[in-house]
C-alpha positions, -999 to +999 in steps of 0.1 A: +141-095-613+105-098-626+088-095-592+111-067-578+108-047-610+071-052-613+067-042-577+085-010-584+072-001-618+037-017-618+024-037-648+029-011-674+052+018-683+048+044-710+065+041-744+070+068-770+038+083-783+020+072-752+020+035-760+018+011-730+047-013-725+044-044-703+070-044-675+073-082-680+089-075-714+118-058-695+128-088-674+147-120-681+181-135-679+209-111-689+186-081-690+193-047-673+169-018-666+182+017-657+159+040-637+166+076-647+156+102-621+156+137-637+136+168-645+136+195-672+141+224-647+174+209-634+205+222-652+227+192-643+199+170-657+197+189-689+235+186-693+235+148-685+205+137-705+221+141-740+251+121-727+228+094-715+209+094-748+242+088-767+252+061-742+218+044-743+219+043-781+253+026-780+242+001-754+210-006-773+230-013-805+253-037-786+228-052-761+194-048-780+165-060-760+187-067-730+188-031-719+162-004-712+159+029-694+128+041-676+124+079-669+111+088-635+102+125-636+106+151-610+090+177-632+065+201-616+038+197-643+028+173-670+035+198-698+071+201-687+073+163-683+061+158-719+084+184-734+114+169-716+104+133-724+103+141-761+141+143-760+144+108-746+143+075-766+133+053-737+103+045-715+088+064-686+065+059-656+032+077-658+037+113-647+004+113-627+016+083-607+033+103-579+029+075-554+049+051-575+076+078-581+079+083-543+080+045-537+108+041-562+127+071-549+125+058-513+136+023-523+169+037-537+173+066-513+172+092-541+179+126-527+191+145-558+189+145-595+201+135-620+205+099-607+207+067-627+202+034-610+210+003-630+193-030-620+202-065-631+179-095-635+183-105-598+171-071-586+206-060-575+213-024-583+242+000-590+231+034-577+260+051-594+250+047-630+257+083-638+294+077-631+292+046-653+280+067-682+305+095-676+335+072-671+326+049-700+309+071-727+313+044-753+296+018-731+324-007-737+325-018-700+287-024-698+276-045-680+310-055-666+315-020-651+284-023-628+289-026-590+257-044-581+245-045-544 
């Protein structure tokens, strides 16, 4: 998955407090990366994000370094992005990198938000990650519940 993920996300993503995180640290055998397409202005997103945070924390406790989420914002301005991102414990792509956001959205055919795409180490993806979170809020069927294509 290292090349497909690096091609999608670039060399670095943003961690909390603006720290840079190497995309290479997200790849390896048995690792999963979820791409979270969302925005603060979207009511369904604001309802889903707290559920995803809870699920993420459970998966991180069970999977540790084998799982990460990267936020891909559809916010209209950087201030809104920053405010919304504060509620999230995971990584993000740079808000200013609109070209990368568009490339990732096109790759997965994203037409609405919130959308959660979960990728495995081979680059295969389950574009219905939102249902995975909703149907398995405890994360007990992760990663077995993924339908990777």
